[in-house]
C-alpha positions in Angstrom: -19.3 3.8 -3.3 -19.0 1.8 -0.2 -21.7 1.5 2.7 -20.2 2.8 6.0 -20.8 0.7 9.1 -21.8 1.7 12.4 -20.6 0.7 16.0 -21.4 2.0 19.3 -19.1 2.9 22.3 -20.4 -0.4 23.6 -19.5 -2.3 20.7 -15.9 -1.0 20.8 -15.6 -2.1 24.5 -17.1 -5.6 24.2 -16.9 -6.6 20.6 -13.6 -5.0 19.3 -12.3 -8.1 17.6 -15.5 -7.8 15.3 -14.7 -4.0 14.7 -10.9 -4.8 14.1 -12.0 -7.4 11.4 -14.2 -4.9 9.6 -11.2 -2.4 9.7 -9.0 -5.1 8.2 -11.4 -5.6 5.4 -11.1 -1.9 4.4 -14.4 -0.8 6.0 -14.7 2.7 7.5 -16.7 2.7 10.8 -18.8 5.4 12.3 -18.6 5.4 16.2 -21.9 6.4 17.8 -23.1 7.4 21.2 -26.8 7.9 22.0 -27.5 7.6 18.0 -25.3 10.5 17.3 -21.8 10.0 15.2 -18.9 11.1 17.5 -16.0 9.5 15.6 -15.0 7.6 12.5 -12.5 4.8 12.2 -10.8 4.3 9.1 -8.2 1.6 7.9 -4.6 2.6 7.6 -4.0 3.3 3.9 -0.2 3.9 4.2 1.1 0.8 2.3 4.2 0.8 0.7 3.8 0.7 -3.1 5.3 -2.2 -4.9 8.6 -1.7 -6.5 8.3 -1.3 -10.4 9.5 -4.2 -12.6 12.4 -2.2 -14.3 13.8 -5.6 -15.8 10.5 -6.3 -17.3 10.0 -3.0 -18.8 13.7 -3.0 -20.3 12.7 -6.4 -21.8 9.5 -4.8 -23.4 11.6 -1.8 -24.9 14.6 -3.7 -26.0 13.6 -7.5 -26.2 16.6 -9.9 -25.8 19.0 -7.6 -27.4 22.2 -7.0 -25.3 23.2 -3.4 -25.2 26.9 -2.6 -25.5 28.6 -1.5 -23.6 26.9 -2.7 -20.3 26.7 -0.3 -17.4 29.3 -2.2 -15.4 31.7 -1.8 -18.3 31.2 1.9 -18.3 31.8 2.1 -14.5 34.9 0.1 -14.8 36.2 2.3 -17.7 35.7 5.3 -15.5 37.4 3.9 -12.4 40.5 3.2 -14.6 40.7 6.7 -15.8 42.0 8.1 -12.3 
């Protein structure tokens, strides 16, 4: 569990670079006014997932073995049919 940070309206106005750094580190920040929480700022969590390593997976399954026929050969044969 993480500890939520607090900042006042005044902090947002005068010390926004500090608040921004805390957000970039992944901290959620409670915004307070007169010691009452009025809002929460949270960092953007919508990061694109990394592409899977398909070639690495194929090597784990098949090793260095070359499969016959290759995908390119199958496509070429299909194109020659018409």
